[in-house]
CHARMM-style PDB file with segment names, atoms N, HN, CA, C and O in Angstrom:
ATOM      1  N   MET     1     108.342 106.622 112.141  1.00  0.00      PROA
ATOM      2  CA  MET     1     107.897 105.370 112.607  1.00  0.00      PROA
ATOM      3  C   MET     1     107.556 104.463 111.429  1.00  0.00      PROA
ATOM      4  O   MET     1     106.828 104.864 110.521  1.00  0.00      PROA
ATOM      5  N   GLU     2     108.091 103.228 111.448  1.00  0.00      PROA
ATOM      6  HN  GLU     2     108.683 102.903 112.186  1.00  0.00      PROA
ATOM      7  CA  GLU     2     107.801 102.332 110.346  1.00  0.00      PROA
ATOM      8  C   GLU     2     106.476 101.606 110.518  1.00  0.00      PROA
ATOM      9  O   GLU     2     106.113 101.263 111.643  1.00  0.00      PROA
ATOM     10  N   LYS     3     105.780 101.373 109.488  1.00  0.00      PROA
ATOM     11  HN  LYS     3     106.075 101.652 108.574  1.00  0.00      PROA
ATOM     12  CA  LYS     3     104.519 100.645 109.488  1.00  0.00      PROA
ATOM     13  C   LYS     3     104.853  99.149 109.292  1.00  0.00      PROA
ATOM     14  O   LYS     3     105.591  98.808 108.367  1.00  0.00      PROA
ATOM     15  N   LYS     4     104.327  98.266 110.138  1.00  0.00      PROA
ATOM     16  HN  LYS     4     103.728  98.543 110.889  1.00  0.00      PROA
ATOM     17  CA  LYS     4     104.597  96.859 110.066  1.00  0.00      PROA
ATOM     18  C   LYS     4     103.397  96.163 109.514  1.00  0.00      PROA
ATOM     19  O   LYS     4     102.275  96.496 109.895  1.00  0.00      PROA
ATOM     20  N   CYS     5     103.576  95.207 108.632  1.00  0.00      PROA
ATOM     21  HN  CYS     5     104.487  94.936 108.323  1.00  0.00      PROA
ATOM     22  CA  CYS     5     102.432  94.458 108.050  1.00  0.00      PROA
ATOM     23  C   CYS     5     101.738  93.695 109.201  1.00  0.00      PROA
ATOM     24  O   CYS     5     102.366  93.049 110.040  1.00  0.00      PROA
ATOM     25  N   GLU     6     100.412  93.818 109.176  1.00  0.00      PROA
ATOM     26  HN  GLU     6      99.902  94.342 108.495  1.00  0.00      PROA
ATOM     27  CA  GLU     6      99.619  93.139 110.165  1.00  0.00      PROA
ATOM     28  C   GLU     6      99.653  91.620 110.173  1.00  0.00      PROA
ATOM     29  O   GLU     6      99.201  90.982 111.124  1.00  0.00      PROA
ATOM     30  N   LYS     7     100.181  91.061 109.130  1.00  0.00      PROA
ATOM     31  HN  LYS     7     100.549  91.579 108.357  1.00  0.00      PROA
ATOM     32  CA  LYS     7     100.293  89.592 108.988  1.00  0.00      PROA
ATOM     33  C   LYS     7     101.661  89.074 109.423  1.00  0.00      PROA
ATOM     34  O   LYS     7     101.842  87.860 109.523  1.00  0.00      PROA
ATOM     35  N   LEU     8     102.624  89.946 109.683  1.00  0.00      PROA
ATOM     36  HN  LEU     8     102.477  90.932 109.602  1.00  0.00      PROA
ATOM     37  CA  LEU     8     104.008  89.490 110.009  1.00  0.00      PROA
ATOM     38  C   LEU     8     104.115  88.607 111.174  1.00  0.00      PROA
ATOM     39  O   LEU     8     104.784  87.576 111.109  1.00  0.00      PROA
ATOM     40  N   GLU     9     103.490  88.957 112.233  1.00  0.00      PROA
ATOM     41  HN  GLU     9     102.946  89.795 112.285  1.00  0.00      PROA
ATOM     42  CA  GLU     9     103.584  88.093 113.500  1.00  0.00      PROA
ATOM     43  C   GLU     9     103.262  86.655 113.259  1.00  0.00      PROA
ATOM     44  O   GLU     9     103.966  85.787 113.775  1.00  0.00      PROA
ATOM     45  N   GLY    10     102.229  86.348 112.498  1.00  0.00      PROA
ATOM     46  HN  GLY    10     101.657  87.054 112.079  1.00  0.00      PROA
ATOM     47  CA  GLY    10     101.819  84.958 112.235  1.00  0.00      PROA
ATOM     48  C   GLY    10     102.244  84.463 110.955  1.00  0.00      PROA
ATOM     49  O   GLY    10     101.797  83.378 110.583  1.00  0.00      PROA
ATOM     50  N   CYS    11     103.070  85.125 110.204  1.00  0.00      PROA
ATOM     51  HN  CYS    11     103.433  86.006 110.506  1.00  0.00      PROA
ATOM     52  CA  CYS    11     103.490  84.713 108.863  1.00  0.00      PROA
ATOM     53  C   CYS    11     104.279  83.436 108.897  1.00  0.00      PROA
ATOM     54  O   CYS    11     105.386  83.449 109.434  1.00  0.00      PROA
ATOM     55  N   PRO    12     103.789  82.305 108.354  1.00  0.00      PROA
ATOM     56  CA  PRO    12     104.475  81.031 108.348  1.00  0.00      PROA
ATOM     57  C   PRO    12     105.750  81.131 107.512  1.00  0.00      PROA
ATOM     58  O   PRO    12     106.673  80.346 107.730  1.00  0.00      PROA
ATOM     59  N   PHE    13     105.837  82.088 106.541  1.00  0.00      PROA
ATOM     60  HN  PHE    13     105.087  82.725 106.365  1.00  0.00      PROA
ATOM     61  CA  PHE    13     107.052  82.178 105.766  1.00  0.00      PROA
ATOM     62  C   PHE    13     108.206  82.513 106.659  1.00  0.00      PROA
ATOM     63  O   PHE    13     109.271  81.907 106.540  1.00  0.00      PROA
ATOM     64  N   PHE    14     108.033  83.468 107.562  1.00  0.00      PROA
ATOM     65  HN  PHE    14     107.168  83.961 107.660  1.00  0.00      PROA
ATOM     66  CA  PHE    14     109.163  83.837 108.483  1.00  0.00      PROA
ATOM     67  C   PHE    14     109.283  82.961 109.700  1.00  0.00      PROA
ATOM     68  O   PHE    14     110.383  82.741 110.206  1.00  0.00      PROA
ATOM     69  N   ASN    15     108.123  82.441 110.194  1.00  0.00      PROA
ATOM     70  HN  ASN    15     107.230  82.620 109.784  1.00  0.00      PROA
ATOM     71  CA  ASN    15     108.161  81.740 111.395  1.00  0.00      PROA
ATOM     72  C   ASN    15     108.579  80.202 111.224  1.00  0.00      PROA
ATOM     73  O   ASN    15     109.003  79.536 112.169  1.00  0.00      PROA
ATOM     74  N   VAL    16     108.426  79.731 109.991  1.00  0.00      PROA
ATOM     75  HN  VAL    16     108.082  80.272 109.223  1.00  0.00      PROA
ATOM     76  CA  VAL    16     108.747  78.336 109.712  1.00  0.00      PROA
ATOM     77  C   VAL    16     109.830  78.285 108.628  1.00  0.00      PROA
ATOM     78  O   VAL    16     110.940  77.831 108.903  1.00  0.00      PROA
ATOM     79  N   LYS    17     109.535  78.740 107.397  1.00  0.00      PROA
ATOM     80  HN  LYS    17     108.633  79.109 107.173  1.00  0.00      PROA
ATOM     81  CA  LYS    17     110.371  78.559 106.271  1.00  0.00      PROA
ATOM     82  C   LYS    17     111.750  79.289 106.453  1.00  0.00      PROA
ATOM     83  O   LYS    17     112.792  78.739 106.096  1.00  0.00      PROA
ATOM     84  N   MET    18     111.732  80.517 107.009  1.00  0.00      PROA
ATOM     85  HN  MET    18     110.886  80.964 107.299  1.00  0.00      PROA
ATOM     86  CA  MET    18     112.933  81.306 107.149  1.00  0.00      PROA
ATOM     87  C   MET    18     113.597  81.251 108.495  1.00  0.00      PROA
ATOM     88  O   MET    18     114.590  81.940 108.730  1.00  0.00      PROA
ATOM     89  N   LYS    19     113.046  80.411 109.417  1.00  0.00      PROA
ATOM     90  HN  LYS    19     112.240  79.851 109.227  1.00  0.00      PROA
ATOM     91  CA  LYS    19     113.451  80.377 110.790  1.00  0.00      PROA
ATOM     92  C   LYS    19     115.040  80.285 110.943  1.00  0.00      PROA
ATOM     93  O   LYS    19     115.648  80.936 111.793  1.00  0.00      PROA
ATOM     94  N   ASN    20     115.617  79.465 110.093  1.00  0.00      PROA
ATOM     95  HN  ASN    20     115.123  78.936 109.403  1.00  0.00      PROA
ATOM     96  CA  ASN    20     117.079  79.284 110.249  1.00  0.00      PROA
ATOM     97  C   ASN    20     117.908  80.137 109.290  1.00  0.00      PROA
ATOM     98  O   ASN    20     119.103  79.905 109.110  1.00  0.00      PROA
ATOM     99  N   MET    21     117.269  81.104 108.693  1.00  0.00      PROA
ATOM    100  HN  MET    21     116.298  81.293 108.839  1.00  0.00      PROA
ATOM    101  CA  MET    21     118.032  82.044 107.748  1.00  0.00      PROA
ATOM    102  C   MET    21     117.709  83.452 108.172  1.00  0.00      PROA
ATOM    103  O   MET    21     117.053  84.175 107.422  1.00  0.00      PROA
ATOM    104  N   PRO    22     118.148  83.882 109.363  1.00  0.00      PROA
ATOM    105  CA  PRO    22     117.831  85.175 109.841  1.00  0.00      PROA
ATOM    106  C   PRO    22     118.272  86.336 108.966  1.00  0.00      PROA
ATOM    107  O   PRO    22     117.492  87.275 108.808  1.00  0.00      PROA
ATOM    108  N   ALA    23     119.420  86.339 108.409  1.00  0.00      PROA
ATOM    109  HN  ALA    23     120.054  85.577 108.537  1.00  0.00      PROA
ATOM    110  CA  ALA    23     119.905  87.396 107.523  1.00  0.00      PROA
ATOM    111  C   ALA    23     119.027  87.545 106.319  1.00  0.00      PROA
ATOM    112  O   ALA    23     118.660  88.666 105.968  1.00  0.00      PROA
ATOM    113  N   THR    24     118.675  86.469 105.671  1.00  0.00      PROA
ATOM    114  HN  THR    24     118.973  85.558 105.956  1.00  0.00      PROA
ATOM    115  CA  THR    24     117.860  86.503 104.523  1.00  0.00      PROA
ATOM    116  C   THR    24     116.457  86.996 104.879  1.00  0.00      PROA
ATOM    117  O   THR    24     115.892  87.834 104.176  1.00  0.00      PROA
ATOM    118  N   ALA    25     115.915  86.488 105.942  1.00  0.00      PROA
ATOM    119  HN  ALA    25     116.374  85.807 106.513  1.00  0.00      PROA
ATOM    120  CA  ALA    25     114.611  86.850 106.497  1.00  0.00      PROA
ATOM    121  C   ALA    25     114.557  88.396 106.749  1.00  0.00      PROA
ATOM    122  O   ALA    25     113.577  89.071 106.436  1.00  0.00      PROA
ATOM    123  N   ALA    26     115.638  88.886 107.314  1.00  0.00      PROA
ATOM    124  HN  ALA    26     116.435  88.337 107.569  1.00  0.00      PROA
ATOM    125  CA  ALA    26     115.716  90.302 107.657  1.00  0.00      PROA
ATOM    126  C   ALA    26     115.597  91.189 106.402  1.00  0.00      PROA
ATOM    127  O   ALA    26     114.900  92.203 106.394  1.00  0.00      PROA
ATOM    128  N   GLY    27     116.274  90.781 105.395  1.00  0.00      PROA
ATOM    129  HN  GLY    27     116.840  89.957 105.402  1.00  0.00      PROA
ATOM    130  CA  GLY    27     116.238  91.450 104.060  1.00  0.00      PROA
ATOM    131  C   GLY    27     114.824  91.494 103.511  1.00  0.00      PROA
ATOM    132  O   GLY    27     114.343  92.561 103.132  1.00  0.00      PROA
ATOM    133  N   TYR    28     114.143  90.339 103.462  1.00  0.00      PROA
ATOM    134  HN  TYR    28     114.534  89.472 103.770  1.00  0.00      PROA
ATOM    135  CA  TYR    28     112.772  90.274 103.005  1.00  0.00      PROA
ATOM    136  C   TYR    28     111.833  91.155 103.826  1.00  0.00      PROA
ATOM    137  O   TYR    28     110.996  91.882 103.291  1.00  0.00      PROA
ATOM    138  N   LYS    29     112.015  91.059 105.222  1.00  0.00      PROA
ATOM    139  HN  LYS    29     112.695  90.469 105.657  1.00  0.00      PROA
ATOM    140  CA  LYS    29     111.186  91.872 106.003  1.00  0.00      PROA
ATOM    141  C   LYS    29     111.338  93.299 105.753  1.00  0.00      PROA
ATOM    142  O   LYS    29     110.334  94.007 105.681  1.00  0.00      PROA
ATOM    143  N   ARG    30     112.572  93.807 105.608  1.00  0.00      PROA
ATOM    144  HN  ARG    30     113.388  93.232 105.667  1.00  0.00      PROA
ATOM    145  CA  ARG    30     112.844  95.271 105.372  1.00  0.00      PROA
ATOM    146  C   ARG    30     112.085  95.637 103.989  1.00  0.00      PROA
ATOM    147  O   ARG    30     111.423  96.670 103.886  1.00  0.00      PROA
ATOM    148  N   LYS    31     112.220  94.805 103.051  1.00  0.00      PROA
ATOM    149  HN  LYS    31     112.758  93.966 103.135  1.00  0.00      PROA
ATOM    150  CA  LYS    31     111.629  95.165 101.728  1.00  0.00      PROA
ATOM    151  C   LYS    31     110.086  95.027 101.703  1.00  0.00      PROA
ATOM    152  O   LYS    31     109.412  95.897 101.151  1.00  0.00      PROA
ATOM    153  N   PHE    32     109.536  93.987 102.270  1.00  0.00      PROA
ATOM    154  HN  PHE    32     110.084  93.281 102.718  1.00  0.00      PROA
ATOM    155  CA  PHE    32     108.167  93.671 102.056  1.00  0.00      PROA
ATOM    156  C   PHE    32     107.288  93.755 103.282  1.00  0.00      PROA
ATOM    157  O   PHE    32     106.068  93.723 103.122  1.00  0.00      PROA
ATOM    158  N   CYS    33     107.804  93.861 104.496  1.00  0.00      PROA
ATOM    159  HN  CYS    33     108.795  93.887 104.627  1.00  0.00      PROA
ATOM    160  CA  CYS    33     106.932  93.789 105.667  1.00  0.00      PROA
ATOM    161  C   CYS    33     106.954  95.063 106.505  1.00  0.00      PROA
ATOM    162  O   CYS    33     106.009  95.369 107.232  1.00  0.00      PROA
ATOM    163  N   LEU    34     108.015  95.768 106.388  1.00  0.00      PROA
ATOM    164  HN  LEU    34     108.783  95.519 105.797  1.00  0.00      PROA
ATOM    165  CA  LEU    34     108.166  97.011 107.165  1.00  0.00      PROA
ATOM    166  C   LEU    34     107.975  98.230 106.294  1.00  0.00      PROA
ATOM    167  O   LEU    34     108.931  98.674 105.657  1.00  0.00      PROA
ATOM    168  N   GLY    35     106.827  98.768 106.241  1.00  0.00      PROA
ATOM    169  HN  GLY    35     106.051  98.408 106.758  1.00  0.00      PROA
ATOM    170  CA  GLY    35     106.581  99.839 105.329  1.00  0.00      PROA
ATOM    171  C   GLY    35     105.415  99.512 104.328  1.00  0.00      PROA
ATOM    172  O   GLY    35     104.329  99.125 104.760  1.00  0.00      PROA
ATOM    173  N   ASP    36     105.638  99.662 103.071  1.00  0.00      PROA
ATOM    174  HN  ASP    36     106.520  99.977 102.720  1.00  0.00      PROA
ATOM    175  CA  ASP    36     104.613  99.393 102.079  1.00  0.00      PROA
ATOM    176  C   ASP    36     104.631  97.884 101.663  1.00  0.00      PROA
ATOM    177  O   ASP    36     105.553  97.421 100.992  1.00  0.00      PROA
ATOM    178  N   ASN    37     103.603  97.166 102.078  1.00  0.00      PROA
ATOM    179  HN  ASN    37     102.854  97.542 102.623  1.00  0.00      PROA
ATOM    180  CA  ASN    37     103.564  95.711 101.753  1.00  0.00      PROA
ATOM    181  C   ASN    37     102.779  95.396 100.491  1.00  0.00      PROA
ATOM    182  O   ASN    37     102.494  94.235 100.196  1.00  0.00      PROA
ATOM    183  N   SER    38     102.430  96.457  99.741  1.00  0.00      PROA
ATOM    184  HN  SER    38     102.662  97.399  99.982  1.00  0.00      PROA
ATOM    185  CA  SER    38     101.519  96.252  98.544  1.00  0.00      PROA
ATOM    186  C   SER    38     102.238  95.411  97.436  1.00  0.00      PROA
ATOM    187  O   SER    38     101.578  94.939  96.510  1.00  0.00      PROA
ATOM    188  N   THR    39     103.567  95.228  97.530  1.00  0.00      PROA
ATOM    189  HN  THR    39     104.102  95.612  98.282  1.00  0.00      PROA
ATOM    190  CA  THR    39     104.209  94.492  96.540  1.00  0.00      PROA
ATOM    191  C   THR    39     104.575  93.043  96.935  1.00  0.00      PROA
ATOM    192  O   THR    39     105.174  92.277  96.180  1.00  0.00      PROA
ATOM    193  N   CYS    40     104.168  92.739  98.166  1.00  0.00      PROA
ATOM    194  HN  CYS    40     103.681  93.361  98.779  1.00  0.00      PROA
ATOM    195  CA  CYS    40     104.500  91.392  98.749  1.00  0.00      PROA
ATOM    196  C   CYS    40     103.471  90.371  98.133  1.00  0.00      PROA
ATOM    197  O   CYS    40     102.260  90.449  98.341  1.00  0.00      PROA
ATOM    198  N   ALA    41     104.049  89.440  97.380  1.00  0.00      PROA
ATOM    199  HN  ALA    41     105.033  89.377  97.211  1.00  0.00      PROA
ATOM    200  CA  ALA    41     103.225  88.471  96.750  1.00  0.00      PROA
ATOM    201  C   ALA    41     102.358  87.670  97.773  1.00  0.00      PROA
ATOM    202  O   ALA    41     101.199  87.366  97.490  1.00  0.00      PROA
ATOM    203  N   ARG    42     102.912  87.342  98.923  1.00  0.00      PROA
ATOM    204  HN  ARG    42     103.854  87.589  99.152  1.00  0.00      PROA
ATOM    205  CA  ARG    42     102.195  86.601  99.961  1.00  0.00      PROA
ATOM    206  C   ARG    42     101.011  87.406 100.436  1.00  0.00      PROA
ATOM    207  O   ARG    42      99.906  86.878 100.554  1.00  0.00      PROA
ATOM    208  N   PHE    43     101.241  88.754 100.727  1.00  0.00      PROA
ATOM    209  HN  PHE    43     102.139  89.183 100.632  1.00  0.00      PROA
ATOM    210  CA  PHE    43     100.222  89.587 101.227  1.00  0.00      PROA
ATOM    211  C   PHE    43      99.092  89.719 100.112  1.00  0.00      PROA
ATOM    212  O   PHE    43      97.915  89.646 100.463  1.00  0.00      PROA
ATOM    213  N   ILE    44      99.412  89.902  98.844  1.00  0.00      PROA
ATOM    214  HN  ILE    44     100.369  89.961  98.560  1.00  0.00      PROA
ATOM    215  CA  ILE    44      98.373  90.127  97.825  1.00  0.00      PROA
ATOM    216  C   ILE    44      97.513  88.891  97.762  1.00  0.00      PROA
ATOM    217  O   ILE    44      96.284  88.970  97.763  1.00  0.00      PROA
ATOM    218  N   VAL    45      98.176  87.730  97.707  1.00  0.00      PROA
ATOM    219  HN  VAL    45      99.174  87.665  97.707  1.00  0.00      PROA
ATOM    220  CA  VAL    45      97.392  86.455  97.511  1.00  0.00      PROA
ATOM    221  C   VAL    45      96.529  86.149  98.773  1.00  0.00      PROA
ATOM    222  O   VAL    45      95.377  85.723  98.679  1.00  0.00      PROA
ATOM    223  N   SER    46      97.152  86.391  99.952  1.00  0.00      PROA
ATOM    224  HN  SER    46      98.088  86.737 100.028  1.00  0.00      PROA
ATOM    225  CA  SER    46      96.333  86.002 101.197  1.00  0.00      PROA
ATOM    226  C   SER    46      95.274  87.035 101.366  1.00  0.00      PROA
ATOM    227  O   SER    46      94.252  86.680 101.952  1.00  0.00      PROA
ATOM    228  N   GLU    47      95.365  88.226 100.952  1.00  0.00      PROA
ATOM    229  HN  GLU    47      96.196  88.514 100.476  1.00  0.00      PROA
ATOM    230  CA  GLU    47      94.268  89.185 101.105  1.00  0.00      PROA
ATOM    231  C   GLU    47      93.085  88.780 100.219  1.00  0.00      PROA
ATOM    232  O   GLU    47      91.926  88.987 100.579  1.00  0.00      PROA
ATOM    233  N   LYS    48      93.399  88.197  99.048  1.00  0.00      PROA
ATOM    234  HN  LYS    48      94.341  88.029  98.756  1.00  0.00      PROA
ATOM    235  CA  LYS    48      92.304  87.820  98.095  1.00  0.00      PROA
ATOM    236  C   LYS    48      91.750  86.462  98.338  1.00  0.00      PROA
ATOM    237  O   LYS    48      90.553  86.226  98.174  1.00  0.00      PROA
ATOM    238  N   LEU    49      92.666  85.507  98.753  1.00  0.00      PROA
ATOM    239  HN  LEU    49      93.638  85.699  98.886  1.00  0.00      PROA
ATOM    240  CA  LEU    49      92.213  84.102  98.870  1.00  0.00      PROA
ATOM    241  C   LEU    49      92.260  83.481 100.291  1.00  0.00      PROA
ATOM    242  O   LEU    49      91.756  82.383 100.525  1.00  0.00      PROA
ATOM    243  N   GLY    50      92.898  84.247 101.243  1.00  0.00      PROA
ATOM    244  HN  GLY    50      93.308  85.139 101.053  1.00  0.00      PROA
ATOM    245  CA  GLY    50      93.031  83.632 102.516  1.00  0.00      PROA
ATOM    246  C   GLY    50      94.176  82.620 102.578  1.00  0.00      PROA
ATOM    247  O   GLY    50      95.039  82.641 101.700  1.00  0.00      PROA
ATOM    248  N   PRO    51      94.221  81.759 103.550  1.00  0.00      PROA
ATOM    249  CA  PRO    51      95.317  80.788 103.670  1.00  0.00      PROA
ATOM    250  C   PRO    51      95.181  79.648 102.790  1.00  0.00      PROA
ATOM    251  O   PRO    51      94.572  78.645 103.162  1.00  0.00      PROA
ATOM    252  N   ILE    52      95.740  79.744 101.582  1.00  0.00      PROA
ATOM    253  HN  ILE    52      96.235  80.558 101.280  1.00  0.00      PROA
ATOM    254  CA  ILE    52      95.617  78.578 100.675  1.00  0.00      PROA
ATOM    255  C   ILE    52      96.914  77.827 100.596  1.00  0.00      PROA
ATOM    256  O   ILE    52      97.932  78.306 101.096  1.00  0.00      PROA
ATOM    257  N   GLU    53      96.911  76.676  99.991  1.00  0.00      PROA
ATOM    258  HN  GLU    53      96.084  76.287  99.585  1.00  0.00      PROA
ATOM    259  CA  GLU    53      98.094  75.815  99.904  1.00  0.00      PROA
ATOM    260  C   GLU    53      99.313  76.482  99.176  1.00  0.00      PROA
ATOM    261  O   GLU    53     100.461  76.293  99.578  1.00  0.00      PROA
ATOM    262  N   GLU    54      99.036  77.242  98.126  1.00  0.00      PROA
ATOM    263  HN  GLU    54      98.103  77.395  97.799  1.00  0.00      PROA
ATOM    264  CA  GLU    54     100.063  77.908  97.424  1.00  0.00      PROA
ATOM    265  C   GLU    54     100.968  78.874  98.235  1.00  0.00      PROA
ATOM    266  O   GLU    54     102.101  79.172  97.857  1.00  0.00      PROA
ATOM    267  N   LEU    55     100.436  79.311  99.295  1.00  0.00      PROA
ATOM    268  HN  LEU    55      99.516  79.068  99.602  1.00  0.00      PROA
ATOM    269  CA  LEU    55     101.207  80.296 100.187  1.00  0.00      PROA
ATOM    270  C   LEU    55     102.441  79.567 100.856  1.00  0.00      PROA
ATOM    271  O   LEU    55     103.434  80.190 101.230  1.00  0.00      PROA
ATOM    272  N   LYS    56     102.307  78.267 100.970  1.00  0.00      PROA
ATOM    273  HN  LYS    56     101.500  77.761 100.667  1.00  0.00      PROA
ATOM    274  CA  LYS    56     103.466  77.504 101.616  1.00  0.00      PROA
ATOM    275  C   LYS    56     104.729  77.583 100.798  1.00  0.00      PROA
ATOM    276  O   LYS    56     105.827  77.483 101.346  1.00  0.00      PROA
ATOM    277  N   SER    57     104.600  77.757  99.513  1.00  0.00      PROA
ATOM    278  HN  SER    57     103.708  77.837  99.068  1.00  0.00      PROA
ATOM    279  CA  SER    57     105.800  77.825  98.703  1.00  0.00      PROA
ATOM    280  C   SER    57     106.064  79.183  98.042  1.00  0.00      PROA
ATOM    281  O   SER    57     107.019  79.350  97.282  1.00  0.00      PROA
ATOM    282  N   LEU    58     105.198  80.135  98.352  1.00  0.00      PROA
ATOM    283  HN  LEU    58     104.423  79.999  98.969  1.00  0.00      PROA
ATOM    284  CA  LEU    58     105.287  81.507  97.690  1.00  0.00      PROA
ATOM    285  C   LEU    58     106.217  82.404  98.518  1.00  0.00      PROA
ATOM    286  O   LEU    58     105.999  82.611  99.711  1.00  0.00      PROA
ATOM    287  N   PHE    59     107.217  82.912  97.887  1.00  0.00      PROA
ATOM    288  HN  PHE    59     107.394  82.744  96.917  1.00  0.00      PROA
ATOM    289  CA  PHE    59     108.140  83.913  98.440  1.00  0.00      PROA
ATOM    290  C   PHE    59     107.594  85.333  98.255  1.00  0.00      PROA
ATOM    291  O   PHE    59     106.933  85.601  97.252  1.00  0.00      PROA
ATOM    292  N   PRO    60     107.843  86.208  99.155  1.00  0.00      PROA
ATOM    293  CA  PRO    60     107.310  87.568  99.039  1.00  0.00      PROA
ATOM    294  C   PRO    60     107.651  88.290  97.665  1.00  0.00      PROA
ATOM    295  O   PRO    60     106.877  89.123  97.194  1.00  0.00      PROA
ATOM    296  N   ASN    61     108.799  87.952  97.064  1.00  0.00      PROA
ATOM    297  HN  ASN    61     109.428  87.275  97.446  1.00  0.00      PROA
ATOM    298  CA  ASN    61     109.234  88.530  95.903  1.00  0.00      PROA
ATOM    299  C   ASN    61     108.701  87.870  94.567  1.00  0.00      PROA
ATOM    300  O   ASN    61     109.049  88.311  93.471  1.00  0.00      PROA
ATOM    301  N   GLN    62     107.905  86.874  94.693  1.00  0.00      PROA
ATOM    302  HN  GLN    62     107.622  86.516  95.583  1.00  0.00      PROA
ATOM    303  CA  GLN    62     107.352  86.173  93.539  1.00  0.00      PROA
ATOM    304  C   GLN    62     106.094  86.768  92.979  1.00  0.00      PROA
ATOM    305  O   GLN    62     105.092  86.068  92.835  1.00  0.00      PROA
ATOM    306  N   GLN    63     106.118  88.033  92.660  1.00  0.00      PROA
ATOM    307  HN  GLN    63     106.932  88.601  92.776  1.00  0.00      PROA
ATOM    308  CA  GLN    63     104.955  88.697  92.075  1.00  0.00      PROA
ATOM    309  C   GLN    63     104.518  88.080  90.791  1.00  0.00      PROA
ATOM    310  O   GLN    63     103.353  88.161  90.404  1.00  0.00      PROA
ATOM    311  N   ASP    64     105.469  87.454  90.123  1.00  0.00      PROA
ATOM    312  HN  ASP    64     106.416  87.388  90.437  1.00  0.00      PROA
ATOM    313  CA  ASP    64     105.114  86.801  88.753  1.00  0.00      PROA
ATOM    314  C   ASP    64     104.129  85.627  88.989  1.00  0.00      PROA
ATOM    315  O   ASP    64     103.419  85.255  88.055  1.00  0.00      PROA
ATOM    316  N   ARG    65     104.061  85.044  90.175  1.00  0.00      PROA
ATOM    317  HN  ARG    65     104.638  85.346  90.934  1.00  0.00      PROA
ATOM    318  CA  ARG    65     103.231  83.870  90.436  1.00  0.00      PROA
ATOM    319  C   ARG    65     101.810  84.407  90.920  1.00  0.00      PROA
ATOM    320  O   ARG    65     100.854  83.631  90.918  1.00  0.00      PROA
ATOM    321  N   VAL    66     101.674  85.637  91.306  1.00  0.00      PROA
ATOM    322  HN  VAL    66     102.451  86.267  91.308  1.00  0.00      PROA
ATOM    323  CA  VAL    66     100.404  86.181  91.855  1.00  0.00      PROA
ATOM    324  C   VAL    66      99.280  85.972  90.807  1.00  0.00      PROA
ATOM    325  O   VAL    66      98.223  85.414  91.104  1.00  0.00      PROA
ATOM    326  N   LYS    67      99.545  86.427  89.616  1.00  0.00      PROA
ATOM    327  HN  LYS    67     100.404  86.880  89.375  1.00  0.00      PROA
ATOM    328  CA  LYS    67      98.503  86.378  88.559  1.00  0.00      PROA
ATOM    329  C   LYS    67      98.120  84.963  88.282  1.00  0.00      PROA
ATOM    330  O   LYS    67      96.942  84.649  88.111  1.00  0.00      PROA
ATOM    331  N   GLN    68      99.146  84.066  88.234  1.00  0.00      PROA
ATOM    332  HN  GLN    68     100.103  84.321  88.373  1.00  0.00      PROA
ATOM    333  CA  GLN    68      98.903  82.620  87.943  1.00  0.00      PROA
ATOM    334  C   GLN    68      98.041  82.053  89.097  1.00  0.00      PROA
ATOM    335  O   GLN    68      97.092  81.330  88.794  1.00  0.00      PROA
ATOM    336  N   ILE    69      98.278  82.302  90.290  1.00  0.00      PROA
ATOM    337  HN  ILE    69      99.050  82.889  90.536  1.00  0.00      PROA
ATOM    338  CA  ILE    69      97.513  81.797  91.457  1.00  0.00      PROA
ATOM    339  C   ILE    69      96.102  82.356  91.376  1.00  0.00      PROA
ATOM    340  O   ILE    69      95.131  81.609  91.484  1.00  0.00      PROA
ATOM    341  N   LEU    70      95.982  83.657  91.187  1.00  0.00      PROA
ATOM    342  HN  LEU    70      96.772  84.264  91.099  1.00  0.00      PROA
ATOM    343  CA  LEU    70      94.633  84.237  91.153  1.00  0.00      PROA
ATOM    344  C   LEU    70      93.830  83.753  89.960  1.00  0.00      PROA
ATOM    345  O   LEU    70      92.607  83.642  90.043  1.00  0.00      PROA
ATOM    346  N   GLU    71      94.475  83.473  88.887  1.00  0.00      PROA
ATOM    347  HN  GLU    71      95.469  83.563  88.820  1.00  0.00      PROA
ATOM    348  CA  GLU    71      93.779  82.882  87.684  1.00  0.00      PROA
ATOM    349  C   GLU    71      93.298  81.541  87.994  1.00  0.00      PROA
ATOM    350  O   GLU    71      92.207  81.162  87.570  1.00  0.00      PROA
ATOM    351  N   LYS    72      94.094  80.759  88.752  1.00  0.00      PROA
ATOM    352  HN  LYS    72      94.981  81.066  89.097  1.00  0.00      PROA
ATOM    353  CA  LYS    72      93.675  79.403  89.130  1.00  0.00      PROA
ATOM    354  C   LYS    72      92.387  79.421  89.872  1.00  0.00      PROA
ATOM    355  O   LYS    72      91.589  78.492  89.745  1.00  0.00      PROA
ATOM    356  N   TYR    73      92.142  80.487  90.679  1.00  0.00      PROA
ATOM    357  HN  TYR    73      92.790  81.241  90.783  1.00  0.00      PROA
ATOM    358  CA  TYR    73      90.971  80.595  91.443  1.00  0.00      PROA
ATOM    359  C   TYR    73      89.876  81.527  90.771  1.00  0.00      PROA
ATOM    360  O   TYR    73      88.912  81.968  91.396  1.00  0.00      PROA
ATOM    361  N   SER    74      90.106  81.757  89.549  1.00  0.00      PROA
ATOM    362  HN  SER    74      90.889  81.398  89.041  1.00  0.00      PROA
ATOM    363  CA  SER    74      89.254  82.549  88.664  1.00  0.00      PROA
ATOM    364  C   SER    74      88.995  83.948  89.203  1.00  0.00      PROA
ATOM    365  O   SER    74      87.886  84.473  89.096  1.00  0.00      PROA
ATOM    366  N   LEU    75      90.046  84.552  89.790  1.00  0.00      PROA
ATOM    367  HN  LEU    75      90.946  84.125  89.877  1.00  0.00      PROA
ATOM    368  CA  LEU    75      89.916  85.954  90.257  1.00  0.00      PROA
ATOM    369  C   LEU    75      90.488  86.967  89.290  1.00  0.00      PROA
ATOM    370  O   LEU    75      90.227  88.167  89.382  1.00  0.00      PROA
ATOM    371  N   VAL    76      91.335  86.413  88.289  1.00  0.00      PROA
ATOM    372  HN  VAL    76      91.547  85.438  88.215  1.00  0.00      PROA
ATOM    373  CA  VAL    76      91.958  87.227  87.313  1.00  0.00      PROA
ATOM    374  C   VAL    76      91.815  86.547  85.985  1.00  0.00      PROA
ATOM    375  O   VAL    76      92.024  85.337  85.903  1.00  0.00      PROA
ATOM    376  N   LYS    77      91.475  87.248  84.957  1.00  0.00      PROA
ATOM    377  HN  LYS    77      91.305  88.231  85.024  1.00  0.00      PROA
ATOM    378  CA  LYS    77      91.456  86.636  83.573  1.00  0.00      PROA
ATOM    379  C   LYS    77      92.486  87.130  82.687  1.00  0.00      PROA
ATOM    380  OT1 LYS    77      92.566  86.702  81.535  1.00  0.00      PROA
TER     381      LYS     77
END
């Protein structure tokens, strides 16, 4: 049985941004939402900061932006 990210149902990335790209969305969901979500940039940032403006443009695979965003909010040095 696969484990689904608890944030998936309300995730604006899939419900708004990827709404018209179902094949691409399915690939992201397989990799980042169904199973281990610990590498999802959106999950990491939202867990630490909640619903912030940067999440609107953050893709799940943009781990390189996570540190930058957390530094902006003084959570990583």
